[in-house]
Backbone as CSV, one residue per row, in Angstrom:
resi,resn,N_x,N_y,N_z,CA_x,CA_y,CA_z,C_x,C_y,C_z
1,MET,7.246,-27.025,-21.953,7.827,-25.778,-21.436,9.343,-25.800,-21.584
2,ALA,9.899,-24.704,-22.069,11.338,-24.618,-22.269,12.068,-24.659,-20.927
3,LYS,13.223,-25.319,-20.922,14.028,-25.394,-19.715,14.503,-23.991,-19.335
4,VAL,14.521,-23.709,-18.025,14.895,-22.370,-17.566,16.253,-22.370,-16.891
5,GLY,16.386,-23.122,-15.807,17.632,-23.130,-15.058,18.721,-23.954,-15.719
6,ILE,19.856,-24.055,-15.033,20.966,-24.880,-15.511,21.352,-25.884,-14.431
7,ASN,22.067,-26.914,-14.831,22.385,-28.012,-13.919,23.671,-27.796,-13.127
8,ALA,24.546,-26.920,-13.586,25.828,-26.709,-12.901,26.342,-25.313,-13.214
9,PHE,27.223,-24.815,-12.354,27.844,-23.520,-12.584,29.282,-23.555,-12.093
10,LEU,30.104,-22.630,-12.581,31.513,-22.595,-12.212,31.709,-21.911,-10.868
11,LEU,32.568,-22.486,-10.045,32.914,-21.894,-8.754,34.430,-21.743,-8.705
12,ASP,34.900,-20.536,-8.492,36.342,-20.273,-8.502,37.066,-21.057,-7.414
13,CYS,38.276,-21.502,-7.741,39.103,-22.186,-6.736,39.535,-21.223,-5.639
14,ARG,39.806,-20.002,-6.023,40.180,-18.969,-5.052,39.076,-17.921,-5.008
15,THR,38.538,-17.691,-3.843,37.442,-16.734,-3.702,37.962,-15.297,-3.719
16,ASN,37.104,-14.377,-4.156,37.508,-12.971,-4.185,37.329,-12.338,-2.805
17,GLU,37.647,-11.053,-2.723,37.625,-10.361,-1.436,36.215,-10.293,-0.834
18,ASN,35.206,-10.178,-1.684,33.839,-10.086,-1.177,33.412,-11.369,-0.466
19,ILE,33.748,-12.505,-1.065,33.428,-13.789,-0.425,34.289,-13.979,0.814
20,SER,35.543,-13.570,0.744,36.429,-13.668,1.905,35.883,-12.869,3.081
21,GLU,35.275,-11.728,2.773,34.668,-10.900,3.813,33.526,-11.654,4.510
22,ILE,32.694,-12.332,3.718,31.596,-13.121,4.289,32.136,-14.245,5.164
23,GLU,33.168,-14.932,4.674,33.762,-16.039,5.435,34.380,-15.538,6.737
24,ALA,35.054,-14.397,6.680,35.685,-13.852,7.875,34.649,-13.491,8.939
25,GLU,33.497,-13.012,8.492,32.459,-12.566,9.421,31.605,-13.726,9.936
26,TYR,31.258,-14.656,9.037,30.280,-15.691,9.394,30.827,-17.112,9.310
27,GLY,32.094,-17.272,8.959,32.687,-18.597,8.915,32.134,-19.438,7.776
28,VAL,32.222,-20.745,7.933,31.804,-21.665,6.875,30.309,-21.572,6.606
29,LYS,29.515,-21.175,7.609,28.075,-21.011,7.387,27.810,-19.890,6.387
30,GLY,28.578,-18.822,6.481,28.417,-17.721,5.540,28.710,-18.160,4.115
31,PHE,29.794,-18.897,3.943,30.154,-19.409,2.618,29.062,-20.334,2.097
32,ALA,28.549,-21.196,2.967,27.513,-22.150,2.566,26.239,-21.439,2.122
33,VAL,25.847,-20.388,2.841,24.628,-19.658,2.484,24.770,-19.014,1.108
34,VAL,25.916,-18.389,0.840,26.122,-17.735,-0.458,26.097,-18.757,-1.592
35,VAL,26.792,-19.875,-1.408,26.824,-20.905,-2.450,25.437,-21.483,-2.676
36,ARG,24.699,-21.712,-1.601,23.334,-22.227,-1.733,22.432,-21.225,-2.467
37,LEU,22.631,-19.948,-2.216,21.863,-18.940,-2.939,22.191,-18.975,-4.428
38,TRP,23.474,-19.128,-4.750,23.847,-19.270,-6.159,23.188,-20.499,-6.769
39,GLN,23.201,-21.616,-6.029,22.567,-22.837,-6.530,21.081,-22.613,-6.792
40,LYS,20.428,-21.943,-5.871,19.002,-21.652,-6.033,18.760,-20.819,-7.286
41,ILE,19.564,-19.786,-7.467,19.399,-18.906,-8.616,19.593,-19.663,-9.921
42,TYR,20.723,-20.356,-10.054,21.039,-21.052,-11.298,20.068,-22.193,-11.583
43,ALA,19.640,-22.906,-10.556,18.780,-24.075,-10.757,17.345,-23.694,-11.088
44,GLU,16.858,-22.558,-10.558,15.447,-22.211,-10.719,15.225,-21.209,-11.856
45,LYS,15.482,-19.957,-11.625,15.258,-18.937,-12.655,16.444,-18.780,-13.595
46,GLY,17.610,-19.204,-13.148,18.788,-19.151,-13.996,19.671,-17.947,-13.768
47,TYR,19.078,-16.756,-13.758,19.900,-15.546,-13.626,19.430,-14.613,-12.505
48,TYR,18.417,-15.000,-11.750,17.960,-14.233,-10.584,17.059,-15.113,-9.728
49,CYS,16.787,-14.657,-8.513,15.745,-15.288,-7.699,14.995,-14.187,-6.965
50,GLU,13.711,-14.380,-6.762,12.907,-13.423,-6.020,13.240,-13.514,-4.538
51,TRP,13.243,-12.368,-3.865,13.649,-12.348,-2.447,12.818,-11.318,-1.683
52,SER,11.684,-11.754,-1.148,10.824,-10.881,-0.351,9.877,-11.749,0.469
53,GLY,9.271,-11.143,1.498,8.282,-11.862,2.291,8.833,-13.122,2.935
54,ARG,8.310,-14.277,2.525,8.670,-15.565,3.127,9.877,-16.215,2.458
55,SER,10.568,-15.507,1.588,11.678,-16.109,0.840,12.735,-16.714,1.751
56,THR,13.063,-16.012,2.829,14.112,-16.496,3.734,13.721,-17.833,4.350
57,LEU,12.493,-17.913,4.859,12.026,-19.143,5.493,11.985,-20.288,4.503
58,LEU,11.486,-20.042,3.306,11.406,-21.092,2.293,12.797,-21.536,1.849
59,PHE,13.703,-20.589,1.725,15.084,-20.925,1.356,15.721,-21.815,2.417
60,LEU,15.532,-21.472,3.685,16.061,-22.281,4.781,15.497,-23.690,4.740
61,SER,14.183,-23.796,4.501,13.527,-25.099,4.476,13.981,-25.950,3.296
62,ASP,14.148,-25.332,2.126,14.456,-26.086,0.903,15.934,-26.440,0.755
63,TRP,16.822,-25.594,1.307,18.236,-25.742,0.986,19.123,-26.094,2.172
64,PHE,18.567,-26.141,3.377,19.363,-26.514,4.541,18.611,-27.534,5.390
65,GLY,19.297,-28.607,5.761,18.685,-29.627,6.589,18.749,-29.269,8.064
66,GLY,18.089,-30.084,8.880,18.116,-29.864,10.317,19.513,-30.038,10.891
67,GLY,19.809,-29.254,11.908,21.119,-29.347,12.542,22.212,-28.588,11.824
68,SER,21.870,-27.831,10.802,22.892,-27.087,10.053,23.406,-25.887,10.844
69,GLY,22.592,-25.411,11.794,22.975,-24.226,12.550,22.665,-22.928,11.838
70,VAL,22.111,-23.012,10.635,21.745,-21.833,9.866,20.324,-21.424,10.246
71,THR,20.104,-20.143,10.492,18.800,-19.619,10.874,18.350,-18.540,9.898
72,CYS,17.070,-18.180,9.962,16.547,-17.108,9.110,17.269,-15.794,9.389
73,SER,17.521,-15.539,10.652,18.216,-14.308,11.029,19.606,-14.260,10.414
74,LEU,20.319,-15.381,10.463,21.664,-15.437,9.889,21.610,-15.235,8.378
75,ILE,20.655,-15.869,7.724,20.520,-15.730,6.275,20.284,-14.269,5.896
76,ASN,19.390,-13.603,6.638,19.088,-12.198,6.335,20.321,-11.314,6.526
77,GLU,21.100,-11.582,7.564,22.321,-10.811,7.792,23.302,-10.988,6.639
78,ILE,23.449,-12.235,6.187,24.402,-12.521,5.111,23.937,-11.893,3.803
79,VAL,22.636,-11.959,3.519,22.111,-11.334,2.301,22.330,-9.830,2.345
80,ASP,22.088,-9.214,3.490,22.337,-7.772,3.628,23.792,-7.429,3.334
81,ARG,24.704,-8.242,3.864,26.127,-7.999,3.635,26.479,-8.191,2.160
82,CYS,25.874,-9.199,1.528,26.132,-9.448,0.111,25.627,-8.305,-0.761
83,LEU,24.545,-7.676,-0.359,24.026,-6.530,-1.101,24.931,-5.319,-0.937
84,LYS,25.549,-5.203,0.227,26.426,-4.067,0.484,27.781,-4.211,-0.211
85,ASN,28.310,-5.433,-0.262,29.658,-5.570,-0.823,29.672,-5.976,-2.303
86,GLY,28.488,-6.090,-2.916,28.443,-6.291,-4.360,28.296,-7.711,-4.836
87,ILE,28.199,-8.687,-3.945,27.963,-10.059,-4.391,26.621,-10.141,-5.108
88,PHE,25.631,-9.419,-4.593,24.355,-9.245,-5.286,24.140,-7.757,-5.566
89,ASP,23.423,-7.463,-6.617,23.213,-6.078,-7.032,22.150,-5.404,-6.170
90,ALA,22.550,-4.363,-5.441,21.643,-3.682,-4.514,20.531,-2.945,-5.258
91,GLY,20.825,-2.393,-6.429,19.821,-1.664,-7.191,18.673,-2.550,-7.634
92,MET,18.994,-3.759,-8.108,17.958,-4.694,-8.542,17.097,-5.160,-7.361
93,TYR,17.749,-5.295,-6.205,16.985,-5.692,-5.018,16.026,-4.584,-4.597
94,GLU,16.487,-3.345,-4.617,15.649,-2.228,-4.203,14.461,-2.045,-5.145
95,LYS,14.665,-2.232,-6.436,13.592,-2.015,-7.408,12.631,-3.189,-7.492
96,TYR,13.182,-4.406,-7.515,12.347,-5.555,-7.859,12.343,-6.688,-6.830
97,SER,13.053,-6.536,-5.720,13.153,-7.607,-4.716,13.692,-8.897,-5.322
98,ILE,14.789,-8.783,-6.056,15.446,-9.967,-6.608,16.918,-9.955,-6.221
99,LEU,17.502,-11.150,-6.198,18.941,-11.300,-5.991,19.561,-11.711,-7.319
100,THR,20.521,-10.929,-7.793,21.200,-11.221,-9.042,22.494,-10.420,-9.074
101,SER,23.274,-10.592,-10.112,24.504,-9.813,-10.314,24.915,-9.950,-11.770
102,ALA,25.786,-9.065,-12.213,26.274,-9.125,-13.591,27.037,-10.429,-13.830
103,ARG,27.789,-10.882,-12.839,28.560,-12.119,-13.008,27.643,-13.329,-13.126
104,ILE,26.611,-13.385,-12.291,25.650,-14.485,-12.365,25.017,-14.527,-13.750
105,GLN,24.608,-13.366,-14.245,23.941,-13.318,-15.540,24.880,-13.682,-16.679
106,SER,26.109,-13.204,-16.608,27.085,-13.535,-17.661,27.306,-15.032,-17.753
107,GLN,27.457,-15.672,-16.617,27.685,-17.111,-16.614,26.459,-17.867,-17.115
108,TYR,25.289,-17.423,-16.672,24.059,-18.115,-17.084,23.853,-18.027,-18.591
109,PHE,23.933,-16.815,-19.140,23.655,-16.657,-20.569,24.741,-17.285,-21.437
110,ASP,25.932,-17.406,-20.918,26.982,-18.103,-21.654,26.667,-19.590,-21.775
111,VAL,26.027,-20.141,-20.741,25.674,-21.562,-20.755,24.480,-21.825,-21.666
112,VAL,23.469,-20.950,-21.646,22.206,-21.225,-22.354,22.122,-20.578,-23.733
113,LYS,23.180,-19.944,-24.195,23.112,-19.135,-25.425,22.730,-19.936,-26.671
114,ARG,22.854,-21.260,-26.635,22.501,-22.079,-27.799,21.078,-22.636,-27.730
115,ARG,20.356,-22.311,-26.674,18.967,-22.771,-26.569,18.102,-22.039,-27.588
116,GLU,17.055,-22.707,-28.035,16.177,-22.124,-29.035,15.345,-20.979,-28.462
117,LYS,14.977,-21.097,-27.195,14.135,-20.070,-26.581,14.605,-19.796,-25.160
118,ILE,14.886,-18.539,-24.868,15.350,-18.140,-23.534,14.473,-16.980,-23.067
119,LEU,13.569,-17.236,-22.138,12.693,-16.192,-21.634,13.462,-15.262,-20.698
120,VAL,13.314,-13.963,-20.919,14.084,-12.982,-20.155,13.188,-11.801,-19.779
121,LYS,13.330,-11.346,-18.542,12.706,-10.090,-18.122,13.726,-8.984,-18.377
122,LYS,13.437,-8.137,-19.339,14.386,-7.126,-19.782,14.813,-6.204,-18.643
123,GLU,13.860,-5.887,-17.744,14.160,-4.970,-16.649,15.190,-5.536,-15.678
124,TYR,15.349,-6.848,-15.647,16.259,-7.495,-14.701,17.690,-7.586,-15.222
125,LEU,17.916,-7.223,-16.480,19.215,-7.470,-17.100,20.277,-6.466,-16.650
126,LEU,21.455,-7.016,-16.351,22.634,-6.213,-16.043,23.715,-6.386,-17.103
127,VAL,23.472,-7.288,-18.046,24.418,-7.548,-19.133,23.673,-7.490,-20.462
128,SER,24.420,-7.345,-21.532,23.822,-7.300,-22.865,23.582,-8.713,-23.395
129,VAL,22.381,-8.943,-23.928,22.066,-10.249,-24.519,21.631,-10.084,-25.973
130,ALA,21.980,-8.948,-26.571,21.510,-8.618,-27.922,21.965,-9.632,-28.974
131,LYS,23.128,-10.237,-28.770,23.680,-11.154,-29.773,23.204,-12.591,-29.601
132,ILE,22.402,-12.854,-28.576,21.896,-14.209,-28.347,20.580,-14.374,-29.092
133,LYS,20.530,-15.307,-30.043,19.390,-15.432,-30.954,18.115,-15.906,-30.249
134,GLY,18.249,-16.714,-29.216,17.055,-17.311,-28.615,16.343,-16.450,-27.592
135,ILE,16.784,-15.229,-27.389,16.204,-14.371,-26.355,14.772,-13.972,-26.719
136,VAL,13.852,-14.182,-25.767,12.465,-13.746,-25.909,12.118,-12.941,-24.670
137,TYR,11.774,-11.683,-24.872,11.482,-10.822,-23.730,10.054,-11.050,-23.230
138,GLU,9.920,-11.202,-21.927,8.607,-11.323,-21.321,7.964,-9.947,-21.227
139,ASN,6.670,-9.919,-20.937,5.974,-8.639,-20.811,6.631,-7.783,-19.749
140,PRO,6.728,-6.470,-19.985,7.402,-5.589,-19.014,6.669,-5.548,-17.689
141,ILE,7.436,-5.265,-16.636,6.876,-5.153,-15.298,7.115,-3.750,-14.781
142,SER,6.355,-3.376,-13.777,6.513,-2.049,-13.173,7.368,-2.163,-11.930
143,ALA,8.216,-1.157,-11.716,9.105,-1.169,-10.550,8.463,-0.422,-9.403
144,TYR,8.449,-1.052,-8.238,8.009,-0.412,-7.006,9.149,-0.500,-6.010
145,ARG,9.088,0.295,-4.980,10.151,0.279,-3.969,10.240,-1.094,-3.337
146,ASN,11.372,-1.745,-3.557,11.664,-3.044,-2.950,10.558,-4.051,-3.184
147,ALA,9.904,-4.005,-4.336,8.834,-4.959,-4.595,8.588,-5.084,-6.093
148,LYS,8.273,-6.293,-6.550,7.938,-6.542,-7.942,6.435,-6.456,-8.101
149,ASN,5.982,-5.893,-9.219,4.551,-5.782,-9.461,3.958,-7.164,-9.635
150,VAL,3.075,-7.549,-8.731,2.497,-8.884,-8.790,1.340,-8.967,-9.767
151,CYS,0.904,-7.842,-10.357,-0.160,-7.857,-11.350,0.428,-8.333,-12.674
152,GLU,0.024,-9.501,-13.152,0.595,-10.084,-14.359,-0.033,-9.436,-15.589
153,ASN,0.272,-9.965,-16.785,-0.233,-9.386,-18.018,-1.730,-9.628,-18.170
154,ASP,-2.306,-9.071,-19.251,-3.758,-9.096,-19.426,-4.315,-10.502,-19.576
155,THR,-3.493,-11.490,-19.949,-3.991,-12.845,-20.137,-4.068,-13.618,-18.837
156,SER,-3.602,-13.005,-17.743,-3.627,-13.693,-16.457,-5.055,-13.938,-16.022
157,LYS,-5.308,-15.113,-15.450,-6.627,-15.458,-14.961,-6.898,-14.864,-13.593
158,VAL,-5.846,-14.427,-12.904,-5.993,-13.878,-11.564,-5.743,-12.376,-11.618
159,LYS,-6.710,-11.612,-11.193,-6.564,-10.165,-11.153,-6.423,-9.718,-9.708
160,VAL,-5.394,-8.938,-9.444,-5.114,-8.473,-8.088,-5.544,-7.026,-7.977
161,SER,-6.402,-6.713,-7.021,-6.871,-5.344,-6.845,-5.747,-4.475,-6.311
162,LYS,-5.892,-3.160,-6.471,-4.885,-2.232,-5.969,-4.754,-2.330,-4.455
163,ASP,-5.900,-2.497,-3.778,-5.860,-2.601,-2.315,-5.138,-3.857,-1.875
164,ASP,-5.428,-4.994,-2.560,-4.745,-6.251,-2.216,-3.256,-6.129,-2.464
165,TYR,-2.901,-5.494,-3.591,-1.481,-5.336,-3.903,-0.791,-4.467,-2.859
166,LYS,-1.456,-3.353,-2.497,-0.879,-2.445,-1.506,-0.688,-3.148,-0.172
167,ASN,-1.696,-3.934,0.240,-1.602,-4.657,1.509,-0.477,-5.676,1.482
168,THR,-0.326,-6.360,0.343,0.741,-7.355,0.219,2.116,-6.705,0.320
169,MET,2.266,-5.568,-0.345,3.552,-4.888,-0.324,3.866,-4.315,1.053
170,CYS,2.833,-3.750,1.725,3.036,-3.212,3.065,3.444,-4.311,4.033
171,LYS,2.825,-5.472,3.900,3.163,-6.580,4.780,4.603,-7.022,4.570
172,ALA,5.020,-7.103,3.318,6.405,-7.494,3.023,7.381,-6.476,3.602
173,ASP,7.058,-5.182,3.460,7.919,-4.142,4.011,7.955,-4.206,5.535
174,ALA,6.787,-4.513,6.140,6.719,-4.607,7.601,7.589,-5.747,8.111
175,LEU,7.561,-6.868,7.427,8.391,-8.007,7.825,9.873,-7.669,7.689
176,ALA,10.213,-6.969,6.608,11.612,-6.593,6.398,12.073,-5.606,7.475
177,LEU,11.210,-4.652,7.819,11.563,-3.681,8.855,11.763,-4.374,10.199
178,PHE,10.882,-5.319,10.511,11.008,-6.025,11.785,12.325,-6.792,11.860
179,GLU,12.761,-7.387,10.768,14.037,-8.100,10.757,15.182,-7.152,11.091
180,ARG,15.117,-5.940,10.577,16.160,-4.949,10.868,16.138,-4.536,12.338
181,LEU,14.926,-4.351,12.878,14.805,-3.972,14.289,15.262,-5.095,15.196
182,TRP,14.957,-6.329,14.821,15.335,-7.482,15.649,16.850,-7.565,15.803
183,LYS,17.574,-7.175,14.774,19.031,-7.199,14.842,19.555,-6.199,15.877
184,LEU,18.800,-5.115,16.090,19.246,-4.076,17.021,19.002,-4.452,18.472
185,TYR,18.049,-5.349,18.716,17.645,-5.634,20.090,18.594,-6.655,20.722
186,PRO,19.036,-6.445,21.971,20.088,-7.292,22.551,19.663,-8.702,22.962
187,LEU,18.420,-8.912,23.403,18.003,-10.233,23.882,17.043,-10.849,22.876
188,LYS,17.555,-11.715,22.016,16.793,-12.243,20.889,16.060,-13.526,21.284
189,ARG,14.978,-13.354,22.027,14.143,-14.487,22.435,12.682,-14.199,22.108
190,GLY,11.987,-15.236,21.645,10.555,-15.108,21.402,10.191,-14.432,20.105
191,LYS,11.052,-14.521,19.116,10.795,-13.827,17.852,9.478,-14.264,17.220
192,GLY,9.189,-15.551,17.296,7.966,-16.071,16.704,6.698,-15.636,17.398
193,GLN,6.826,-15.038,18.575,5.652,-14.602,19.333,5.206,-13.186,18.958
194,VAL,5.902,-12.561,18.034,5.491,-11.241,17.545,4.670,-11.453,16.281
195,SER,3.386,-11.151,16.340,2.462,-11.419,15.238,2.688,-10.477,14.062
196,ASP,2.173,-10.876,12.893,2.264,-10.011,11.718,1.519,-8.698,11.948
197,ALA,0.389,-8.767,12.678,-0.370,-7.552,12.967,0.457,-6.577,13.800
198,GLN,1.214,-7.120,14.767,2.068,-6.267,15.590,3.214,-5.681,14.772
199,LYS,3.731,-6.473,13.850,4.799,-5.980,12.983,4.298,-4.830,12.111
200,MET,3.031,-4.885,11.712,2.444,-3.789,10.956,2.374,-2.520,11.797
201,LYS,2.091,-2.663,13.106,2.082,-1.500,13.992,3.468,-0.868,14.071
202,LEU,4.483,-1.717,14.189,5.856,-1.218,14.238,6.222,-0.520,12.927
203,PHE,5.733,-1.078,11.827,5.999,-0.506,10.507,5.417,0.905,10.404
204,LYS,4.214,1.099,10.966,3.573,2.419,10.921,4.335,3.433,11.777
205,ILE,4.936,2.955,12.871,5.750,3.846,13.702,6.997,4.275,12.943
206,GLY,7.591,3.336,12.233,8.759,3.653,11.416,10.060,3.185,12.043
207,TYR,11.026,2.895,11.180,12.306,2.351,11.634,13.055,3.320,12.542
208,ASP,13.125,4.593,12.156,13.942,5.551,12.900,13.459,5.705,14.338
209,GLU,12.148,5.866,14.518,11.632,6.048,15.877,11.778,4.773,16.696
210,MET,11.547,3.610,16.081,11.707,2.349,16.809,13.171,2.125,17.182
211,ALA,14.080,2.509,16.309,15.509,2.377,16.620,15.873,3.263,17.810
212,ARG,15.284,4.472,17.857,15.518,5.348,19.013,14.937,4.739,20.282
213,ALA,13.761,4.119,20.180,13.135,3.495,21.352,14.001,2.371,21.902
214,ILE,14.581,1.571,21.012,15.459,0.478,21.445,16.684,1.041,22.146
215,GLU,17.267,2.083,21.572,18.468,2.676,22.167,18.156,3.283,23.537
216,ARG,17.007,3.919,23.668,16.616,4.481,24.965,16.441,3.390,26.003
217,TYR,15.793,2.302,25.610,15.588,1.192,26.544,16.924,0.578,26.962
218,LYS,17.843,0.434,26.030,19.160,-0.118,26.342,19.897,0.764,27.345
219,ARG,19.819,2.084,27.142,20.475,2.999,28.084,19.847,2.897,29.472
220,TYR,18.539,2.759,29.503,17.846,2.661,30.781,18.258,1.391,31.529
221,VAL,18.292,0.256,30.841,18.691,-1.005,31.476,20.117,-0.908,31.993
222,GLU,20.978,-0.307,31.209,22.384,-0.170,31.621,22.548,0.748,32.830
223,SER,21.580,1.646,33.044,21.677,2.581,34.166,21.168,1.996,35.478
224,VAL,20.490,0.846,35.408,19.928,0.210,36.608,20.617,-1.132,36.804
225,ASP,21.388,-1.258,37.865,22.250,-2.430,38.058,21.483,-3.747,38.088
226,TYR,20.310,-3.755,38.720,19.601,-5.005,38.939,18.688,-5.387,37.766
227,LEU,18.512,-4.516,36.794,17.533,-4.731,35.737,18.117,-5.571,34.603
228,LYS,17.300,-6.500,34.095,17.700,-7.326,32.966,16.807,-7.013,31.771
229,TYR,17.319,-7.303,30.583,16.558,-7.028,29.376,15.311,-7.905,29.283
230,GLN,14.232,-7.329,28.789,13.050,-8.105,28.455,13.356,-8.991,27.254
231,ASN,12.625,-10.092,27.135,12.715,-10.874,25.918,12.312,-9.995,24.733
232,GLY,12.864,-10.287,23.577,12.526,-9.502,22.400,11.033,-9.471,22.133
233,SER,10.355,-10.612,22.347,8.911,-10.667,22.115,8.170,-9.705,23.031
234,THR,8.584,-9.620,24.292,7.935,-8.716,25.240,8.127,-7.267,24.844
235,PHE,9.351,-6.931,24.466,9.639,-5.538,24.103,8.854,-5.116,22.870
236,PHE,8.866,-5.940,21.812,8.239,-5.534,20.560,6.718,-5.650,20.588
237,ASN,6.174,-6.384,21.561,4.722,-6.451,21.689,4.157,-5.313,22.530
238,ILE,4.872,-4.908,23.592,4.334,-3.889,24.481,5.392,-2.988,25.105
239,GLY,6.587,-3.538,25.354,7.597,-2.799,26.112,8.114,-1.544,25.443
240,TYR,8.034,-1.483,24.125,8.593,-0.343,23.400,7.791,0.939,23.602
241,VAL,6.512,0.798,23.994,5.593,1.947,24.013,6.125,3.095,24.865
242,ASP,6.664,2.796,26.045,7.147,3.840,26.949,8.363,4.580,26.415
243,TYR,8.979,4.054,25.374,10.231,4.641,24.880,10.062,5.337,23.529
244,LEU,8.824,5.452,23.054,8.556,6.193,21.824,8.728,7.689,22.063
245,ASP,8.863,8.428,20.995,9.145,9.862,21.102,8.108,10.598,21.955
246,ALA,6.833,10.271,21.774,5.770,11.004,22.464,5.653,10.630,23.943
247,ASN,6.154,9.449,24.311,5.961,8.960,25.682,7.202,9.051,26.551
248,TYR,8.347,9.204,25.945,9.597,9.123,26.700,9.969,10.471,27.294
249,GLN,10.190,10.501,28.614,10.601,11.711,29.316,11.805,11.379,30.197
250,PRO,13.009,11.554,29.679,14.208,11.184,30.434,14.441,12.087,31.632
251,VAL,15.025,11.518,32.663,15.408,12.267,33.860,16.905,12.123,34.038
252,LYS,17.604,13.224,34.119,19.045,13.205,34.318,19.352,13.018,35.788
253,GLU,20.141,11.990,36.103,20.466,11.726,37.498,21.838,11.086,37.575
254,SER,22.761,11.756,38.226,24.125,11.239,38.402,24.794,10.920,37.072
255,GLY,24.500,11.743,36.089,25.153,11.547,34.796,24.548,10.436,33.971
256,LYS,23.477,9.780,34.481,22.867,8.683,33.747,21.464,9.085,33.333
257,GLU,20.993,8.484,32.265,19.665,8.787,31.775,18.741,7.639,32.136
258,CYS,17.602,7.951,32.724,16.668,6.900,33.093,15.252,7.362,32.790
259,LYS,14.316,6.442,32.833,12.940,6.729,32.475,12.136,7.073,33.708
260,LYS,11.161,7.954,33.531,10.304,8.318,34.644,9.386,7.161,35.029
261,ASN,8.658,7.371,36.148,7.641,6.438,36.600,8.212,5.087,36.990
262,VAL,9.440,5.062,37.494,10.014,3.850,38.039,10.400,4.139,39.473
263,PHE,11.268,3.301,40.065,11.553,3.406,41.485,12.113,4.763,41.885
264,ASN,12.852,5.411,41.012,13.473,6.675,41.395,12.452,7.804,41.548
265,ASP,11.186,7.566,41.126,10.160,8.576,41.292,9.553,8.596,42.693
266,TYR,9.710,7.479,43.454,9.118,7.425,44.776,9.938,8.258,45.764
267,PRO,9.268,8.992,46.683,10.018,9.806,47.662,10.752,8.915,48.644
268,HIS,11.963,9.293,48.984,12.768,8.518,49.930,12.502,9.001,51.358
269,ARG,12.358,8.058,52.296,12.123,8.394,53.695,13.448,8.407,54.457
270,ASP,13.524,9.265,55.465,14.684,9.308,56.347,14.338,8.567,57.637
271,TYR,15.149,7.573,57.988,14.882,6.750,59.167,15.910,7.045,60.266
272,ASP,15.447,7.059,61.537,16.319,7.165,62.705,16.524,5.746,63.221
273,PHE,17.601,5.076,62.724,17.811,3.670,63.052,18.100,3.461,64.533
274,ASP,18.710,4.438,65.220,18.948,4.308,66.673,17.621,4.249,67.421
275,GLN,16.681,5.078,67.003,15.379,5.085,67.649,14.633,3.780,67.386
276,ILE,14.768,3.242,66.151,14.110,1.985,65.811,14.643,0.842,66.664
277,LYS,15.969,0.761,66.862,16.586,-0.292,67.680,16.125,-0.167,69.147
278,LYS,16.069,1.058,69.622,15.667,1.279,71.007,14.242,0.815,71.243
279,SER,13.340,1.135,70.297,11.939,0.749,70.446,11.781,-0.756,70.402
280,MET,12.630,-1.437,69.618,12.533,-2.896,69.488,12.879,-3.565,70.815
281,PHE,13.929,-3.088,71.519,14.339,-3.716,72.762,13.417,-3.358,73.930
282,GLU,12.680,-2.259,73.809,11.794,-1.861,74.892,10.510,-2.677,74.893
283,GLN,10.213,-3.384,73.806,8.999,-4.187,73.748,9.097,-5.463,74.608
């Protein structure tokens, strides 16, 4: 099998503004995550890496040791920022769930241009490789929203049904949506206690409505002095239900918004404390 990745790549002595932005936001961990992602790309596929489903967890396991302080949540935040500021190409990620960039590809193809055979997915290219003699294009793939077509060419021994493919893609989207919602929730505890099946339920509700439910719950907690936030696992498993569009009925009280069916719904009694004291001493 022809060699695919490369053994080393150039790293600038002075970082550009995009990398500086990551460092300013996430410190040395942010820089480390980006460099490790570059290492993964260059060492494995050479000019891109697939990024969907369990990619974050596997990347953490393969490229960071224990005690690094790097988490899946942090990695996802940094990747999102890299997609926004151009370190990775957002269009390629949206179409094919890959991380790549024109600079990564330019450097890779400059290194491998003398190889006899260089396998390339034409749809993934951001640079021209027409003058490189060893280029061999792989069979074309179909673009889906934020997902690569997992159905391989006709010579593949494994055939994936449309239903299996749809389920796989929905699950990947559900996991991605949950990561976005988790960032919005203030008390990040118990993330692992939210099952994939529950994440699929949240996916069917949709990001916009779930984001509104989180915001409503936050306002409610802030309006009640003694109330503390539920753990994230509790909220995303059951607590969110009362704050969905169909179930939420706000009550305006003293300029604050609160949810019905709590303590403020009970009728308040008027007590004659002088009479109560008198009755106590007469006993």
